[in-house]
C-alpha positions in Angstrom: 52.3 25.1 29.7 51.7 27.5 26.5 52.3 31.1 27.4 49.7 33.3 25.4 50.7 36.5 23.9 50.5 39.7 26.1 47.4 41.6 24.6 47.2 45.2 25.6 44.3 45.5 28.3 44.9 41.7 28.9 45.9 42.3 32.2 42.7 44.7 33.3 40.3 42.1 32.5 41.6 38.3 33.2 40.6 35.7 31.2 39.8 37.9 28.0 41.5 36.0 25.5 39.7 32.5 26.6 36.2 34.4 26.7 37.1 36.1 23.0 37.6 32.9 21.8 34.4 31.2 23.0 32.6 34.0 21.8 34.2 33.6 18.3 32.9 30.3 18.3 29.4 31.0 18.8 29.0 33.4 16.9 30.9 31.3 14.1 27.9 28.3 15.2 25.4 30.7 14.6 26.3 32.3 11.5 26.2 28.5 10.1 23.4 27.9 11.3 21.6 31.0 9.7 23.7 30.1 6.6 21.8 26.6 6.1 18.3 27.6 7.6 17.8 31.0 6.8 17.3 33.8 9.6 14.6 33.9 12.1 11.0 35.2 11.3 11.2 39.0 11.1 14.5 39.2 11.2 16.5 41.2 9.0 19.0 40.1 6.3 19.4 39.5 2.5 16.5 38.6 0.5 16.5 35.6 -1.8 14.5 34.7 -4.9 11.6 36.8 -5.1 12.0 38.8 -2.8 11.6 36.3 0.3 14.0 36.7 3.7 16.7 34.7 3.5 20.2 34.2 1.8 20.5 34.5 -1.8 21.6 31.0 -2.2 19.5 29.3 -0.1 17.9 26.3 -1.7 14.3 25.6 -2.0 12.5 24.1 1.0 12.4 20.3 0.9 9.5 18.7 -1.3 6.9 16.3 0.2 7.7 13.1 -0.7 4.6 11.7 -2.9 2.9 8.6 -2.0 3.7 5.2 -3.1 1.8 4.1 -6.4 -1.6 2.9 -5.7 -0.8 -1.1 -5.8 -4.1 -3.2 -6.6 -5.2 -5.2 -4.2 -4.1 -8.8 -4.8 -7.1 -11.5 -5.8 -7.7 -14.1 -3.5 -7.4 -17.5 -4.8 -10.3 -20.0 -4.1 -9.6 -23.8 -5.3 -12.3 -25.7 -6.0 -11.8 -29.6 -5.9 -14.2 -32.0 -4.1 -14.4 -28.8 -1.3 -13.3 -25.1 -1.5 -10.2 -24.2 -0.2 -10.6 -22.2 1.7 -14.2 -22.8 3.1 -14.9 -19.4 4.5 -13.3 -16.0 2.9 -13.9 -12.5 4.0 -13.3 -9.7 1.6 -13.6 -5.6 1.5 -16.0 -3.9 -0.5 -14.6 -3.8 -4.2 -12.3 -6.7 -3.6 -12.2 -9.7 -5.8 -11.4 -13.7 -5.5 -11.1 -16.0 -8.2 -12.1 -19.7 -8.3 -10.5 -22.1 -10.1 -11.8 -25.5 -10.8 -9.4 -28.3 -10.4 -8.9 -30.6 -13.8 -10.4 -33.6 -12.5 -14.0 -32.2 -11.3 -17.0 -30.9 -13.4 -19.0 -28.5 -11.5 -22.6 -27.0 -11.7 -23.7 -23.8 -10.2 -20.6 -21.6 -10.5 -22.8 -19.1 -12.8 -26.3 -18.3 -13.0 -26.7 -19.4 -16.8 -24.9 -22.8 -16.2 -22.3 -22.2 -18.9 -19.6 -19.3 -18.5 -17.9 -17.9 -21.9 -15.2 -15.5 -21.0 -16.1 -11.7 -20.5 -19.5 -12.9 -19.5 -20.8 -10.9 -16.2 -23.7 -11.4 -14.2 -24.7 -10.6 -10.4 -25.2 -13.1 -7.5 -27.1 -12.6 -4.5 -29.2 -9.9 -5.7 -25.9 -7.8 -6.5 -24.1 -8.7 -3.5 -21.0 -10.4 -5.8 -20.5 -9.8 -9.5 -19.3 -12.7 -11.4 -17.0 -12.3 -14.5 -15.9 -15.7 -16.4 -12.5 -15.4 -17.4 -10.6 -16.6 -20.7 -8.8 -19.4 -19.0 -11.8 -21.1 -17.3 -11.8 -19.3 -14.0 -14.4 -17.7 -12.3 -13.6 -14.3 -11.1 -16.1 -12.5 -8.0 -16.0 -8.8 -6.9 -17.4 -8.0 -3.8 -19.8 -5.2 -4.3 -21.3 -4.3 -1.0 -21.4 -5.6 2.8 -23.1 -8.7 3.4 -22.8 -12.4 3.4 -23.3 -15.4 1.1 -22.5 -18.6 0.9 -21.8 -20.4 -2.6 -23.1 -23.6 -3.2 -21.5 -25.7 -6.2 -22.4 -29.3 -7.2 -18.8 -31.2 -7.9 -18.7 -34.6 -9.8 -15.8 -36.5 -11.3 -14.6 -35.6 -14.6 -13.8 -38.6 -16.5 -12.3 -39.0 -19.9 -15.2 -40.8 -22.0 -15.3 -44.8 -22.3 -13.4 -45.0 -19.1 -14.0 -46.0 -15.9 -15.2 -42.9 -13.5 -15.9 -43.4 -10.0 -19.8 -42.3 -9.4 -20.1 -40.1 -6.7 -21.8 -36.1 -6.3 -20.9 -33.5 -3.8 -21.8 -30.7 -2.4 -19.2 -27.9 -2.1 -19.9 -24.4 -0.2 -17.9 -21.2 0.4 -19.0 -19.1 3.0 -18.3 -15.1 2.3 -18.6 -12.3 4.3 -18.1 -8.6 2.6 -17.5 -5.7 5.0 
């Protein structure tokens, strides 16, 4: 066992070197934590920039991270062949869905005017939905207010001129609920 050096007064106060070392550690920890976080509220100490309490070397408070940039909601895609797929959708106000018509069918009833030039807009079901025709032949609907509607469309085969063509007509329906 290592023998500690004799310190004057140590004999009168047994354990003095150990207690002194322990208090030195505690004091060191307090000084380090104060240097990192600054003094406690109302404590006297050096002043930092603009007369604020705290060490002059203290860094500015951490900034609050900014929220991520708003991402536009995804546009739901609904396929239309002999029927809608999916046959029922639920949207929130402001959400959009795009109806894409398969190449092998012709439709009527997707737009109020029967034709849909790109950029044309129309209100559907007393303003429940707004329709905008896209350049690629799609139908982009926007949910304007809460409610429900059913989009009914007549579908028939699309055949090249002077070819045999199946003879059928179907009615496709899409149930729309807006919350």
